[in-house]
N, C-alpha and C positions, 0 to 999 in steps of 0.2 A: 406749913399749916398744921396746927395741932387740934383743931376743933373736931369734936366727935359728931358723927352723923348717925342718927337712928333711922333705919329703913324698915318701914312697917309693911308687912305683906299679909293681907287678909286671905285666908285659905278656906275654900269650900268646894269639895268634890272636883278637884283639878288634878287627879293623879296622873293624867296624861301629859300635863304641861308643867307641873310644879318643879321638877328637876331642872328644866331649861331656865325657868325663872330664877331659881336659887343660884344656879351656876353663873348666870349673868351678873348677879350681885357679888358673889365671892370673887369673881374675876375683875372687880373694880380696881383700877390703878391706885385709887385712894384707899388706904388701909385702915384708917381709924374710924371704923364703922361698927355698929351693932345691928344685927338682923333679927327683927322681931316677927316670928311666924305666928299668926293668930289663927288657930284652927277653929272655924266657926261652925262646929257641929257636923263636920263632914261624915258621910256614911260610906265613903269609899276608902281607899288606902292612904288618903292624903295625910292623916295624922301619923301613920306609921312612917311615911316618908319624912315628915317633920322631925320625928324622934330620932332618926338616924344622924341628925346633926347636933344632938344634945351634948355630945362630948366636946364640941367646938365652942370655945369660950366666947366667940363672937355672937352666938345665937341665944335667943330667949324664945322658948316655946310657950305659948299661951293656949290652953285648951278650954274652950267655953261652949255653952249651949248656943245653938243657932239663933242669931239675932239680926243677921243681914250685914251688908257691907259697912254701913255707917257704924254699927255697934262694934264690929271687929276693929275698925280704924280707931274708934274711941278707946277700946280696950288696949290697943297698942300704945296709944298716947299716954295712958296711965302709967305704963312701965318704962317708957322711953327715957333714957338718961342723957341723950345727946344734946348738943347745942343747936343742932339743926335736925330737921325731920323730913323724910321723903316717903311717899306712898307708892308702892308698886303692886298692881293687881297680879294675882298669881298665875294667870294664863298669858301674861305679857312678859317682856324681857327688856333689858336696857343695854346700851353699848358701854364698852369698858371704861371710857373716859367721862362718863356722865357726871358722877359725883365730884370728881376732881375738878373738872372744868367749871361746873356750876358753883361749887364752893369757892373757887378762886374769884369768880365774878362777884359773888355775894360779899366776900371778905374785902375785896378791893374797894368796893363801893359802899360798904356798910349797909347792904341791902337786906330788907326783911324777907324778900322773896326773889328767887331767880327762876326764870322759865326757860324752856328749850322747845325746839320743834319736835314733831312726832311723825312716825310712819305708821300707816294702817296696813297690816299684813293680812291678806285674805287666804282662804283655804287653797285656792288655785295657784298661790305663789305670787300673785301680783301685789304691788305695793303702791299706796297712795300717800302723798306728802300732805301733812297737816301742819299749818303754821301755828307757832306758839305766840304769835304777835309780831307786828311790824314796828319794832322799837328797839332801842338799846338800853336806855335807862330813863326812869321817870317816876312820877307818882300820880295817883289818881286825882289828888287835890289840885295839882298843877296841870295835869293832862287828863281830864275826865274820861276820854275815850279809852284809856287803858283799862277801865273797869270791864270792858267788853272783850278783852282778849280771851283766847281759848280757856274755857272754865274747867278743864280737867284738873284734878288734884295731882295726877300722876306725872305730869311733865314739869313739876315744880319742886324746888327746894325751899323750905320754910325755916325761919328761925323758930325754934320750939316755943318761945314765949308768945308767939302769935296766937297760940291756941289756949292761952291762959283763961280767956273768957268765951271761947268758941268751941263748939263740938259739932260733929256732923249729925244732922237730924236723923233719928232712928225710925225705921219702918215706913219710909216714904221713898218715892221715886225722886230723881233729880237732886240727890244729896250734894253733888258738886255745884250745880247751879245755885243751890240754896246757901252755899258756904263760901266758895272761892271769890265771888265778887265782894263779899264782906271783908275777907282777908286782904284782897287787893286794895280796898278802900282804907283799911287800917294801916297798911304798909306805908312807912315814910319814904321808902325807896324800893323800886322794883327794877330788876335788871333782866336782860335776855341774852342768851348765847345762841348763835345762829347755826345750830347743828341739830339734826333729828336723832337725839340720843334715846328717845323712848319709842319702843315698838309695841303698838297696840294690836293684839291679835283679834281679828274679827271671826269668831267662831260661827260655823253654820248652825242653824236651829236656834238662832237668837230669839229671845222673848220680844225683841223689837217688832216682830211681825204678828204678835199675839194681841188681840183686843183686850184691853183692860182699862177700866175707868180711872185707874190711878194715873194714867197719862195726863189727866187734867190737873194733877198736883203741880204741874209745871207753873201754873199761875200762883199757887201758894208760895213756891220757891222765889218767884220774882217779887211777890208782895213782901216776903220776909226781908229780902235785900233792901227794898225801898224803905220799909219801916225802920230797919237798922240805921240807915243813913239819916232818916228824919230825926231819930233820937240822938244821934251822935255828931251832929254838925249841920244837917239839913241844907247842904250845899245844892243849890238849884241846878247847877251844871251837871253834877253827878246824878241827881235824880232824873234829869232829862235823858242822860245816857242809859240809865236803868230802864226807863220807860220804853226805850227801843226794843228791849227784850220781849215785850208783849207781841211785837210784830215779828222779830227775828225768830224767837223760840215758840211763842204761843200760836201765832198765825201760820208762819211759813213751815217750820220744822214739824210741828204737830200735825198740820194738814198732810204733809208728805208722809209722815209715819202712818196716818190713818189710811191713806190711799194704798199703802203697801200691806195692809192687813191680809193675813191668810184667809180669814173668813170674810169674803166680799159682801156678805149680806148685812154686815153691821156697819159698813162704812158711812151710809147716809145718816144713820142715827148719830154716829160719833162726830161727823162733820157739823151737823146742826148744833150739837151740844158744845162743840169747840167754839163756834161763833157766839153762842150765848155767853160762854165764859169770857171770851175776849171783850164783848160789848159791856159786860158787867164790870170787868176790871179796868178797861181802858176805852171808854166811850169815844175818845177823840182819836182813835187809831188811824182813821183816814187822813188825819193831818200830819201823821208821823212821816219823817223824811224817808224811812225805809219802805213805806208804802208809796210815797210820791215818786220815788226814783226807781221803783221796780220795773223790770223789763215788760214788754208789751204782753207776753203770754201770762206772766205772773199777775200783772195788773188786771187782766181780764178775768183770771181765776179768782182773784181776791174780790173783784166786783160781783161776780156770780155768787160767790159764797155769801157776800153781804146781803144779797137779794134772796138768799135761800134756794138758789138754783143748784143744789148739790148734785142732781142727776147730770146736769150739763158738765159740771166740773169733773165728775167721774168718767164721763165719756171722753173728755179731753185727755185725762190721765191714762185711760186704758188704750188709747191709740198708740 
C-alpha cells in the first residue's frame, strides 16, 4: 500500500497526555502518514510539546486561536494532503496496527469508511469495551441500520474526499452525532475490523456531569442528519433509522446525563425541558421500536417522564 494517511490531532490543554498520544501515532506500523497537530489556543505547555516535533517531516503544526474541537478538526482538514484521514483526540491513544489494518480493509473493499472497536480507559485503570458496530461490510442505502453504528469520528478511517462538502459544526455540542451519520449515509461502502484499536481515555472532572443547556443541541444534531437525507435521497428506511436517535440519544442518553448532574437542584428543570424538546421534535416517540422494546424499568421511567413525574424518576435513579 502506498496511500497516504493524514492523522489530525486537535490539541487543547493536554500537556499531561499529549506525548502518549503522539507516541502511539509515531509507533504505527504503517509509515506513510502525516501527523497534523492543531493547537487550539492552549494555555498550558501543549504548543511547546507540539513544536518539539517540527523537525520531523511527518509533522505539520497548526497554531490557531481557540475555536473548539470541530474548528480544530476543520483546520486540520484544510492542510491535510492524504488520501485518507483519521481523527485522534489528544488525550486518547491508538494501538500500533490501527492504521495499517484499517487501511488494508478500506483498500481491499474500496470502502469510503472503515471502523474499528474501541476501549474506554478509566482513571482507576479499568477498561470497558465499546463496539464499533456488528457488521463486516455494507452500505447505509442497502442496510439502513448501519447509520446507527458508534458515531465517534475517532474510531474510523475516512477517504479524504468524503469531507469535500462536509465540515464538523463549530461551536456546538455533539459534533460527531451531527456529522458521522451523514458521512455513513454518503459512503458507498463501509467496512469494519473487529479489533479495539482506539483507546478513549475517560478523564475525571468531565464536563459530562455539568449542567449546561447546550445538551439540548442533541436534537439539532439529529434534525441536521434527517434534513441532509431528505435533501439527498429522502430514503424512508434511512429516515426511520435516524428517527430512532430521538429515543436512543434524546430520551435515553440525555436523561441519564441529567440524572448524573453534580448540581442535583437543576435536574427536575432539565428533565422537563428535555421532554418538551423530545415531544416537539418527535411527537410519535411512544410508537418507536426502541421505546416499545425497552426493559420494564426503563419503560416505567419513560412513562413517568411522559407524565411529568420527574420527582418519581429521580427517586428511582437515586436509589
